[in-house]
C-alpha positions as CSV (number, residue, x, y, z in Angstrom):
1,M,39.2,10.4,-98.1
2,I,35.5,11.1,-99.8
3,G,33.8,9.2,-97.6
4,F,35.5,10.5,-94.7
5,I,34.2,14.3,-95.7
6,L,30.7,12.4,-96.3
7,R,30.5,11.0,-92.6
8,L,31.7,14.7,-91.4
9,V,29.1,16.3,-93.5
10,A,26.5,13.7,-92.1
11,K,27.3,15.1,-88.9
12,Q,24.9,17.8,-90.0
13,A,21.8,16.0,-89.9
14,N,22.5,14.3,-86.3
15,P,25.1,16.9,-84.3
16,Q,25.6,14.6,-81.5
17,A,27.3,11.5,-83.8
18,D,30.8,10.8,-82.5
19,T,33.3,12.1,-85.2
20,R,36.4,12.1,-83.4
21,A,37.9,8.8,-85.5
22,W,37.1,9.8,-88.4
23,E,38.5,13.7,-88.0
24,A,41.6,11.8,-86.7
25,E,42.4,9.6,-89.1
26,I,41.6,12.8,-91.5
27,D,44.1,14.8,-89.7
28,R,46.9,11.9,-89.9
29,L,46.3,11.6,-93.8
30,V,46.8,15.4,-94.5
31,Y,50.2,15.4,-92.0
32,A,51.3,12.7,-94.2
33,L,50.2,14.1,-97.6
34,Y,52.8,17.4,-96.3
35,A,55.1,15.2,-95.0
36,L,54.8,17.1,-91.7
37,T,57.7,16.5,-88.8
38,A,56.4,15.4,-85.3
39,V,57.1,19.2,-84.1
40,E,55.6,20.6,-87.4
41,I,52.0,18.2,-86.4
42,A,52.5,19.6,-83.0
43,I,52.2,23.4,-84.0
44,V,49.3,22.9,-86.4
45,A,47.3,20.7,-83.7
46,G,48.2,23.5,-81.5
47,Q,50.5,21.5,-78.8
48,G,53.4,23.8,-79.7
49,N,55.3,26.2,-78.3
């Protein structure tokens, strides 16, 4: 997890860096940590009603 965060911090040095894959992995780890359901994930991700 620390490695992912360090990569995101490195984006400050290169704002053009594509960090979408790392951000998605962090999201998945957090969802698993909190044992979110698919409905809860949709709400958190802004896709829920």
